[in-house]
C-alpha positions, -999 to +999 in steps of 0.1 A: +765-690+228+762-700+194+774-684+164+756-682+131+724-692+115+708-725+117+695-741+088+660-735+096+665-698+098+685-698+062+655-717+046+631-690+062+653-662+050+658-674+016+621-681+013+612-643+022+641-629-001+624-653-030+591-638-024+602-603-023+620-607-054+594-624-073+572-594-064+594-568-073+600-587-108+562-589-113+559-554-105+586-543-129+572-566-158+539-548-152+554-512-155+574-524-186+544-538-204+522-505-194+550-483-207+552-503-240+513-501-242+514-466-237+538-459-262+516-474-287+486-453-279+506-420-281+522-435-314+485-439-326+472-407-313+499-385-326+496-402-359+458-396-358+459-360-350+488-352-378+468-368-403+434-347-392+456-315-393+467-322-428+434-329-442+418-300-423+444-277-433+441-286-472+404-290-472+397-254-457+420-237-484+405-257-513+377-240-533+361-271-547+360-309-543+371-326-575+344-349-591+367-378-589+365-379-552+355-413-540+326-409-515+311-435-491+338-461-497+365-475-478+394-466-488+381-434-499+398-408-520+398-371-515+404-345-545+407-309-536+406-282-562+425-247-557+417-215-579+458-212-581+480-242-574+479-277-582+453-303-567+457-322-537+450-359-534+448-376-502+443-415-505+456-449-495+480-476-506+492-509-495+529-512-486+548-545-477+571-539-445+593-563-423+591-562-388+616-584-372+614-617-391+578-611-402+565-595-433+532-579-434+510-556-457+498-524-443+477-496-459+490-461-455+473-427-461+493-405-486+490-368-498+500-357-533+503-320-546+497-321-584+519-343-605+546-343-576+553-376-561+529-389-532+543-385-497+531-408-468+515-391-440+514-421-417+545-440-408+554-478-411+543-484-376+507-472-385+480-494-405+451-475-418+420-496-412+392-471-424+393-439-447+360-428-458+348-393-472+313-384-473+296-356-492+275-334-469+276-304-493+243-280-497+236-251-523+258-226-500+291-247-491+311-278-501+312-299-467+329-333-464+328-356-436+362-377-432+362-407-410+396-427-407+406-453-382+443-462-375+464-489-353+497-498-346+511-526-370+509-558-347+518-589-367+520-612-334+488-600-320+500-592-289+478-571-264+509-553-251+514-537-288+477-533-295+463-500-299+438-483-321+417-450-327+392-435-348+384-399-358+354-382-377+353-348-384+337-323-409+353-295-429+337-269-448+356-255-478+355-220-488+324-202-503+313-218-536+326-196-567 
């Protein structure tokens, strides 16, 4: 009786193990890329929901839209007036950020209460690609339509790190006074 494996058997076993390892590594790579993509989509959707909530909250409590609001332009500028309390301004600005070794310019949304310093309402991983305000008001009520679009910051243009979404909503302010 012979003991051990022949050279042919060892080569066949190594071939089978190599194919199985390659399949497992490919599967793991797909799962990792899908997880990264899902994280990017979640980041965009969470940021968009936060922005929408902030704009809606402040708009519904305002009693008028300031005449300096920029309509039908990208980027727009929304200025809300209140009977008591400071004006609220929501607009965009550009900021230089560094990701790894790459410097890039992004557009961020910010909110300002009166003369207080403006506070960013989008993070450094998010780029605002559209912020447009439209006037839908009539004689009875101030109504505005807000359109905005955001994307993940992706200086390498990798499909894995690419995610974007857009939102459109209308808000009616308190009764005209």
